[in-house]
Structure formats: structure tokens, C-alpha cells
C-alpha positions as CSV (number, residue, x, y, z in Angstrom):
1,X,3.9,-85.5,-22.3
2,X,2.7,-84.8,-18.3
3,X,2.5,-87.3,-16.0
4,X,-1.4,-87.2,-15.8
5,X,-1.3,-87.5,-20.0
6,X,0.9,-90.4,-19.3
7,X,-1.5,-92.4,-16.9
8,X,-4.3,-91.8,-18.8
9,X,-2.3,-93.2,-21.9
10,X,-1.8,-96.5,-19.8
11,X,-5.2,-96.5,-18.3
12,X,-6.6,-96.3,-22.2
13,X,-3.7,-99.1,-23.4
14,X,-5.0,-101.3,-20.6
15,X,-8.6,-101.1,-20.8
16,X,-8.5,-101.4,-24.3
17,X,-8.2,-105.0,-23.9
18,X,-11.8,-105.3,-22.5
19,X,-14.7,-106.7,-24.6
20,X,-16.2,-103.3,-24.9
21,X,-17.5,-99.6,-23.5
22,X,-20.3,-101.5,-21.2
23,X,-17.8,-103.3,-19.0
24,X,-16.0,-100.1,-19.0
25,X,-19.4,-98.1,-18.7
26,X,-20.9,-100.6,-15.6
27,X,-17.2,-100.1,-14.1
28,X,-17.5,-96.5,-14.0
29,X,-21.2,-96.1,-12.9
30,X,-20.3,-98.8,-9.8
31,X,-17.3,-96.9,-9.3
32,X,-19.0,-93.5,-9.1
33,X,-22.0,-95.3,-6.9
34,X,-19.3,-95.8,-4.3
35,X,-19.4,-99.6,-4.9
36,X,-15.3,-99.5,-4.9
37,X,-12.9,-102.1,-5.5
38,X,-14.4,-104.8,-2.7
39,X,-17.8,-104.7,-3.7
40,X,-17.4,-104.9,-7.7
41,X,-15.2,-108.0,-6.5
42,X,-17.7,-109.7,-4.7
43,X,-19.9,-109.3,-7.8
44,X,-17.6,-110.4,-10.5
45,X,-17.5,-114.2,-11.4
46,X,-13.8,-115.4,-10.6
47,X,-12.5,-116.5,-14.3
48,X,-13.5,-112.6,-15.1
49,X,-11.6,-111.8,-11.9
50,X,-9.2,-113.6,-13.0
51,X,-8.7,-111.9,-16.4
52,X,-9.2,-108.6,-14.8
53,X,-6.4,-109.2,-12.5
54,X,-4.2,-110.1,-15.5
55,X,-4.8,-106.8,-17.7
56,X,-3.8,-105.0,-14.8
57,X,-7.1,-103.3,-13.8
58,X,-6.1,-104.3,-10.4
59,X,-2.8,-103.6,-10.1
60,X,-0.8,-103.0,-6.5
61,X,-1.2,-100.0,-5.4
62,X,1.7,-99.8,-3.7
63,X,4.2,-102.0,-5.9
64,X,6.7,-102.1,-3.6
65,X,6.6,-103.7,0.0
66,X,8.5,-104.3,3.0
67,X,7.7,-107.4,4.9
68,X,9.5,-107.7,8.4
69,X,10.7,-111.3,9.9
70,X,12.5,-112.5,12.9
71,X,15.2,-114.9,12.3
72,X,13.7,-118.3,12.6
73,X,12.9,-121.2,10.3
74,X,8.8,-120.2,9.7
75,X,9.9,-117.4,7.9
76,X,10.7,-119.2,5.1
77,X,7.5,-118.0,2.8
78,X,8.1,-114.5,3.0
79,X,11.9,-115.2,1.6
80,X,10.9,-117.9,-0.9
81,X,8.7,-115.4,-2.0
82,X,11.4,-112.6,-2.5
83,X,14.0,-114.7,-3.3
84,X,12.5,-116.9,-5.7
85,X,10.7,-114.1,-7.6
86,X,7.4,-115.0,-6.8
87,X,6.4,-111.4,-6.0
88,X,7.1,-110.1,-9.3
89,X,4.3,-112.4,-10.8
90,X,1.7,-110.5,-9.1
91,X,3.6,-107.4,-9.8
92,X,5.5,-106.6,-6.8
93,X,8.7,-106.4,-4.9
94,X,8.9,-108.0,-1.4
95,X,12.1,-106.7,0.6
96,X,12.4,-108.5,3.8
97,X,13.3,-107.0,6.8
98,X,15.2,-108.6,9.7
99,X,13.7,-107.5,13.1
100,X,15.3,-107.9,16.6
101,X,12.5,-108.6,18.6
102,X,8.8,-109.3,18.5
103,X,8.5,-106.0,20.0
104,X,10.1,-104.0,17.6
105,X,8.0,-105.8,14.7
106,X,5.2,-104.6,16.7
107,X,6.1,-101.0,16.9
108,X,7.3,-101.1,13.3
109,X,4.2,-102.3,12.4
110,X,1.5,-99.8,14.1
111,X,4.0,-97.2,13.1
112,X,4.1,-98.1,9.6
113,X,7.8,-98.7,9.4
114,X,6.9,-102.0,7.8
115,X,4.2,-102.4,5.6
116,X,3.1,-106.8,7.1
117,X,5.6,-109.0,8.7
118,X,5.9,-112.1,9.1
119,X,4.4,-112.1,13.1
120,X,3.3,-114.3,16.2
121,X,-0.8,-115.2,15.7
122,X,-1.3,-113.6,19.3
123,X,0.8,-110.8,19.0
124,X,-1.5,-109.4,16.5
125,X,-4.7,-110.4,18.8
126,X,-2.8,-108.8,21.5
127,X,-2.4,-105.1,19.5
128,X,-5.8,-105.4,18.5
129,X,-7.1,-105.5,22.1
130,X,-4.8,-103.4,23.0
131,X,-2.8,-105.5,25.4
132,X,1.3,-106.1,25.4
133,X,1.2,-102.8,23.4
134,X,-0.2,-99.8,21.9
135,X,-4.1,-100.4,20.3
136,X,-4.4,-100.7,17.1
137,X,-6.7,-101.8,14.5
138,X,-5.0,-105.1,12.7
139,X,-5.1,-107.3,10.3
140,X,-4.0,-111.3,9.4
141,X,-4.1,-112.1,5.8
142,X,-2.9,-115.7,6.0
143,X,-1.6,-117.9,8.4
144,X,2.3,-118.8,7.5
145,X,2.2,-122.5,9.0
146,X,1.3,-125.3,11.1
147,X,3.4,-127.2,13.9
148,X,7.5,-127.0,14.1
149,X,8.2,-125.0,17.6
150,X,9.2,-126.6,20.5
151,X,9.5,-126.5,24.3
152,X,13.4,-126.9,25.3
153,X,14.4,-127.8,28.9
154,X,18.2,-127.7,30.0
155,X,20.7,-130.2,30.8
156,X,20.5,-129.1,34.5
157,X,16.5,-130.4,34.6
158,X,17.3,-133.6,32.8
159,X,20.1,-134.1,35.7
160,X,17.7,-134.0,38.5
161,X,15.5,-136.8,36.4
162,X,13.3,-134.2,33.9
163,X,12.4,-135.9,31.0
164,X,8.9,-134.6,30.2
165,X,6.0,-132.3,31.9
166,X,4.9,-134.6,34.8
167,X,8.7,-135.1,36.0
168,X,9.0,-131.4,35.6
169,X,6.3,-131.2,37.7
170,X,7.5,-133.2,40.6
171,X,10.4,-131.8,40.3
172,X,9.3,-128.3,41.3
173,X,7.5,-129.6,44.2
174,X,9.8,-131.3,45.2
175,X,12.7,-129.1,45.2
176,X,11.9,-125.5,45.9
177,X,13.4,-122.9,44.2
178,X,13.7,-120.0,41.3
179,X,12.1,-121.8,38.0
180,X,12.8,-119.6,35.1
181,X,11.2,-120.5,31.5
182,X,11.4,-117.7,28.4
183,X,8.9,-117.2,26.2
184,X,9.3,-115.0,23.0
185,X,6.3,-112.7,23.8
186,X,3.6,-111.8,26.4
187,X,0.8,-112.6,24.5
188,X,2.5,-114.8,21.5
189,X,2.1,-118.4,20.3
190,X,5.0,-119.6,22.6
191,X,3.8,-118.0,26.0
192,X,0.4,-119.7,24.9
193,X,2.2,-123.0,24.5
194,X,4.0,-123.2,27.3
195,X,1.6,-121.9,29.7
196,X,-0.8,-124.4,28.1
197,X,1.8,-127.6,28.5
198,X,2.7,-126.4,32.0
199,X,-0.9,-126.3,33.3
200,X,-1.8,-129.6,31.5
201,X,0.6,-131.1,34.0
202,X,-0.4,-129.1,37.2
203,X,2.2,-126.5,37.2
204,X,1.0,-122.8,37.4
205,X,2.8,-121.2,34.6
206,X,2.3,-117.6,36.7
207,X,2.4,-119.0,40.3
208,X,4.9,-122.0,40.2
209,X,7.6,-120.5,38.2
210,X,9.0,-117.3,36.6
211,X,8.6,-116.4,33.2
212,X,10.6,-114.2,31.0
213,X,10.2,-112.5,27.4
214,X,13.4,-113.5,25.6
215,X,14.2,-112.7,21.2
216,X,14.3,-116.1,19.7
217,X,18.3,-116.1,18.1
218,X,18.9,-115.3,21.8
219,X,17.6,-118.4,23.3
220,X,20.2,-120.7,23.1
221,X,22.8,-117.9,24.7
222,X,20.6,-117.5,27.6
223,X,20.3,-121.3,28.3
224,X,23.9,-121.7,27.9
225,X,24.7,-118.9,30.7
226,X,22.5,-120.6,33.0
227,X,19.6,-117.7,33.1
228,X,16.6,-120.3,32.3
229,X,15.4,-123.8,32.9
230,X,13.6,-123.9,29.7
231,X,12.1,-121.9,27.1
232,X,9.5,-122.2,24.0
233,X,10.8,-121.1,20.8
234,X,10.7,-121.5,16.7
235,X,13.2,-123.8,15.0
236,X,15.7,-124.1,14.6
237,X,16.7,-122.8,18.1
238,X,15.0,-126.1,19.4
239,X,17.3,-128.3,17.2
240,X,20.3,-125.5,18.5
241,X,20.1,-126.2,21.3
242,X,20.0,-130.0,20.9
243,X,23.2,-129.2,18.4
244,X,24.8,-127.2,21.3
245,X,24.2,-129.9,24.1
246,X,22.8,-127.3,26.4
247,X,19.0,-128.6,26.6
248,X,16.7,-131.3,25.1
249,X,13.0,-131.2,23.8
250,X,10.5,-131.6,25.9
251,X,7.5,-131.8,23.9
252,X,7.3,-130.6,20.2
253,X,4.1,-128.2,19.6
254,X,2.2,-130.6,17.5
255,X,1.7,-132.4,20.0
256,X,0.2,-129.5,22.0
257,X,-1.8,-129.5,19.3
258,X,-1.7,-131.2,15.7
259,X,-1.8,-128.6,13.0
260,X,-1.9,-125.5,15.2
261,X,-2.0,-121.9,13.9
262,X,1.4,-120.7,14.5
263,X,3.1,-117.3,12.5
264,X,0.7,-115.1,10.2
265,X,1.2,-112.3,7.3
266,X,0.1,-109.5,9.5
267,X,-0.5,-106.3,8.8
268,X,-2.5,-103.1,10.0
269,X,-5.8,-102.6,8.8
270,X,-5.4,-99.2,7.5
271,X,-2.9,-101.0,5.3
272,X,-5.6,-103.2,3.8
273,X,-8.2,-100.8,3.4
274,X,-5.9,-98.2,1.5
275,X,-4.2,-100.9,-0.7
276,X,-6.6,-103.8,-1.2
277,X,-4.6,-104.8,-4.3
278,X,-1.5,-104.9,-2.9
279,X,-2.3,-107.2,0.3
280,X,-4.3,-109.5,-2.3
281,X,-0.8,-109.5,-4.1
282,X,1.4,-109.9,-1.1
283,X,-0.8,-112.7,0.0
284,X,-0.7,-114.7,-3.7
285,X,3.1,-114.5,-3.7
286,X,3.3,-115.8,-0.5
287,X,0.9,-118.4,-1.3
288,X,2.8,-119.5,-4.4
289,X,5.8,-119.3,-2.2
290,X,4.0,-122.2,0.6
291,X,3.1,-124.3,-2.2
292,X,6.9,-124.3,-2.8
293,X,8.0,-125.2,0.4
294,X,6.2,-127.8,0.9
295,X,7.5,-129.7,-1.9
296,X,9.9,-131.7,-0.1
297,X,12.4,-131.7,-2.2
298,X,12.3,-128.6,-2.3
299,X,13.2,-128.4,1.3
300,X,17.4,-129.0,1.3
301,X,17.4,-125.8,-1.5
302,X,14.9,-123.6,0.8
303,X,17.0,-124.4,4.0
304,X,20.4,-123.6,2.2
305,X,18.5,-120.2,1.7
306,X,17.3,-119.5,4.7
307,X,20.3,-120.3,6.4
308,X,22.4,-117.1,5.4
309,X,23.4,-114.5,7.5
310,X,21.4,-112.1,6.6
311,X,18.2,-114.1,7.2
312,X,18.5,-117.1,9.6
313,X,21.9,-117.5,10.1
314,X,22.7,-120.9,11.4
315,X,23.9,-124.3,10.0
316,X,21.9,-125.6,7.0
317,X,22.1,-128.9,8.7
318,X,20.4,-127.1,12.1
319,X,17.2,-126.2,10.3
320,X,17.1,-129.0,7.6
321,X,16.5,-132.0,9.8
322,X,13.3,-130.7,11.5
323,X,11.5,-128.8,8.0
324,X,11.8,-132.5,6.9
325,X,10.6,-133.9,10.0
326,X,13.9,-135.9,11.3
327,X,13.7,-135.2,15.4
328,X,16.1,-135.7,17.7
329,X,15.2,-134.9,21.2
330,X,18.5,-134.9,22.4
331,X,17.7,-137.3,25.2
332,X,17.9,-140.4,22.9
333,X,14.8,-140.6,20.9
334,X,14.7,-140.0,17.3
335,X,11.4,-140.2,14.9
336,X,10.2,-139.3,11.8
337,X,7.1,-137.1,12.5
338,X,4.4,-136.7,10.5
339,X,3.3,-133.3,11.8
340,X,6.6,-131.5,10.6
341,X,6.7,-128.0,10.1
342,X,3.7,-127.1,6.9
343,X,3.4,-124.3,5.0
344,X,0.5,-125.2,2.7
345,X,-1.0,-129.1,2.9
346,X,-3.4,-128.0,-0.2
347,X,-4.3,-124.7,1.4
348,X,-5.1,-126.1,5.3
349,X,-2.2,-124.4,6.5
350,X,-2.6,-120.9,5.1
351,X,-6.2,-120.4,5.0
352,X,-7.0,-117.6,8.0
353,X,-9.9,-119.4,10.1
354,X,-11.3,-117.6,12.6
355,X,-11.3,-119.9,15.5
356,X,-7.5,-119.9,15.1
357,X,-8.0,-116.2,16.0
358,X,-10.7,-116.5,18.7
359,X,-8.3,-119.5,20.4
360,X,-5.8,-117.0,21.1
361,X,-8.5,-114.4,22.6
362,X,-9.2,-117.7,24.6
363,X,-6.0,-118.0,26.2
364,X,-5.5,-114.6,26.6
365,X,-8.7,-114.1,28.9
366,X,-7.5,-117.5,30.7
367,X,-4.0,-116.3,32.0
368,X,-5.7,-112.6,33.0
369,X,-4.1,-110.7,29.6
370,X,-7.8,-109.6,28.9
371,X,-10.0,-108.9,32.4
372,X,-13.3,-109.7,30.3
373,X,-15.1,-111.3,27.5
374,X,-15.7,-110.1,24.6
375,X,-17.4,-111.3,21.2
376,X,-14.9,-113.4,20.5
377,X,-16.4,-114.3,16.6
378,X,-16.9,-110.7,15.7
379,X,-13.4,-109.6,16.4
380,X,-12.3,-112.8,14.4
381,X,-14.3,-111.6,11.8
382,X,-12.8,-108.1,12.1
383,X,-8.9,-109.3,12.3
384,X,-8.9,-112.0,9.9
385,X,-9.1,-111.0,6.1
386,X,-11.2,-114.0,4.6
387,X,-12.5,-111.8,1.8
388,X,-9.1,-111.0,0.7
389,X,-7.4,-114.7,1.1
390,X,-10.2,-116.1,-0.9
391,X,-9.2,-113.4,-3.6
392,X,-5.2,-114.3,-3.6
393,X,-6.3,-118.3,-3.3
394,X,-8.5,-118.2,-6.4
395,X,-5.2,-116.1,-8.1
396,X,-2.8,-118.6,-6.9
397,X,-4.8,-121.9,-7.5
398,X,-5.5,-122.5,-3.9
399,X,-8.6,-124.8,-2.8
400,X,-10.4,-123.8,0.6
401,X,-11.8,-125.1,2.9
402,X,-15.6,-125.5,3.7
403,X,-15.7,-123.9,6.7
404,X,-14.1,-121.0,8.6
405,X,-14.2,-122.7,11.8
406,X,-12.2,-126.2,12.8
407,X,-12.3,-128.3,15.3
408,X,-9.7,-129.9,17.4
409,X,-8.5,-132.1,20.5
410,X,-5.4,-130.4,22.4
411,X,-3.0,-132.2,24.3
412,X,-5.2,-132.4,27.9
413,X,-7.8,-133.8,25.9
414,X,-10.2,-130.9,25.6
415,X,-12.0,-129.9,22.5
416,X,-11.5,-126.7,20.9
417,X,-14.4,-125.9,18.1
418,X,-15.4,-122.1,18.8
419,X,-19.1,-122.5,19.5
420,X,-18.8,-121.6,23.2
421,X,-15.5,-119.5,23.5
422,X,-16.2,-117.9,27.0
423,X,-17.4,-121.2,28.5
424,X,-13.8,-122.7,27.2
425,X,-11.8,-119.8,28.5
426,X,-13.5,-120.3,32.1
427,X,-13.2,-123.8,31.7
428,X,-10.0,-124.6,33.0
429,X,-8.8,-125.7,36.3
430,X,-6.0,-124.1,35.8
431,X,-6.2,-119.9,34.7
432,X,-5.7,-116.7,36.3
């Protein structure tokens, strides 16, 4: 039997479960009219749509996908989707691919070596706008986590009396020298958090200090040898500095912005257009993993899995504490943080809010990475794949928020709601 005959036989086997020829005729006619899968989905009620998925009529076009990640706690949902078999439920195989740096992730996403990746929110928008790398139309399928990053300062600063942003500002004004701080990528989340924190404390992140880019797993080693005064990075590399007694936590990023967006499941727009069923399946599988991780009793097991050498490669205890909201800042304060790293939170974490994407564009404009204002909302609508997310959420039984926009007040009291992004970007006293 030829491959074409086998394919035809398989198709006939699947469609034999339909309720009759009328449905098949409708699908054929609609496809011939150019509606395509995306157009059809909008016309089909969710219950019927789920039955169609289950029957395999919307099976993933690409059953094996390679998803990149950087060794950080917040890669957990990609790893767990693979390790716990949530991918199989949706007809795909996820192969996590450990990458050396965010620049490597960017390059491999753009050239197609990776199908998707655990990636910095701001990196995706930077590539979309042609800053921090080659310009390419990109896609955010879902948000992976809220909270859980930290700004770490060196013990040398502590010995000078620095414990927070205000005391760092006093030292910089008093003791003139070159102060060096690291983030992980020029348009990324960590750069935006440390810039925002510094500016909120009266420190200009370009004029008053020097900032450099360092891959996350190399942060601790660079601080140990005295190459930097501080850094912003994801866990467990904030906790690791305290564990190694070389630094302390000046502030967590959830204290800069409660429930801030952080990593996303990112890919190229052309991947979504070519493989919409695969994109939906990936998203649904990782939504299932996100639910699993946000069940607190599962977190010790998650820490054990991602601590392995093939993933984050550090002690379980360094990962587990802050995953459970147990914080020690290294200079005498211990607390149970209700705004610890969250992966699901009843779908509030995973939904790709348009305002989240817009916010990164406003900060790129604020710091001179973008020279002109743009249609912030239109770009976010292009990048954030809300329809794909909704389909995946229906499959994974994840509730949807009432609006794709959300409002928040950051640490300096400034409210971000997406209503006037141009005025917001221009409204900061400290900017480029």
C-alpha cells in the first residue's frame, strides 16, 4: 500500500466517527473556500471543537518539537511538560534543549533551530522591533510565570552600608567610582527590572553606573571574583549568592511589580501560521504542567527534577526554598512571601495579556532602545497569540480573564493600565 493510500485510510478511519456526511461536506466546502483551520475554529462551539480535537481532525502537524530553555527555576513548566508526559496527552513530544545564553536562544529561534523556547518576554518584543538582534515577526503563545526574580548586591556593597536602593544611591553619590551591574539581555526582563528599580531610587542606569550582559548561570561566578557590584536574574541564582555567602537580596522583582510578567513560551510568527495545531498542543501541554507546578505539594518533586545536571544543575535546596515562598535576604530578614514565583494561579499567570507586551515596549522607548513611539496595542495584538491561547485553554480547562488588559501600580506608585502608552513612556523623570 502506498503512503498516500495509508494516509487516506487513516483519514477515513478518523472521519468515520463523525455524525454524518453533512459535517464532512461542510468542512470540505469551508476549506475549499479558504477559511482554513483558524477560520473554522471561530465558527465551531467549544464543545464540538473539543470533540474534533479528540477525534484527531486537528492533530499536530509537527508531532515532535524542540523547546529551548535557560537553566532557571522558571524553565520548570517546559521541563515538567516533557518529564511528566503532559505533552503526550496532546499528541506531541517535547524535547527540552538546554541553551547557553539568551543570545543563543534568540539566534536559534530566529533561524528555526528551536521550534519554541522558554524566553524573556522583552527579548521576543526586541526581536519583533529589530532591536537587540535581527528583526523577525515573533509570537508569544503564553506567559510562563509571574514573580520570582531578584536584584542581588555584593557583600562589598553591604560592607559599605548598602542594604537597599536608597542606601546604594547615597553610596554612589558619595563615593565616586565605576559601579558595574549585570542583567541577562539588553531588551530582556532583568534589564527592565534593574533599570526601573535604580530609577525609582534616583539612580540613572546609563549615566550613574555601568551595566553589562551576563548569562544567568554565570552571574554567581562573576560576582565571586569581583566583576560586578550587583545583578538582576531569575532564581535560583539569587538564592545561590546567599547560599555561597557572596551577596544579598536587595529587592525581589515582585516588590517592584506584584505579579509581573516574566518568561514566555515564545516562537516565530511563521511557526504559528505553519503549525497552528502544534502551537495549540504545545500551549495546552505546558498549561497542564503549569497547573501541576502550582500545586504546592508538587513543588519539592519539581525542584528535584529541575535540579538535575541536564536542567538547572544545582542543589535541590537552593531551588526549593524560594519556589515555596521561603525567603532569606542574606542580611537578617526571613519571610514567607505570598507573591512567590507562580506558574498558573487559576490562569492569571499564563494568559498573554496585551498590556504586558505593551509595557516592555514602553520601557524600550523610555531607555532609548526604540527611538520613536509606535502603535503599542497593535504590535501587542500581533505578537500575543490570544486566539491560540484560548483554544489551548479550552482544551486544558483553564479559565480566561474578563479582559486582555490589566492594571497595576509599580513600586514608585506609577499606575500602568495600557490606556496611554505614549504618555506613560514619556512620563518618567529618569529616562534616556
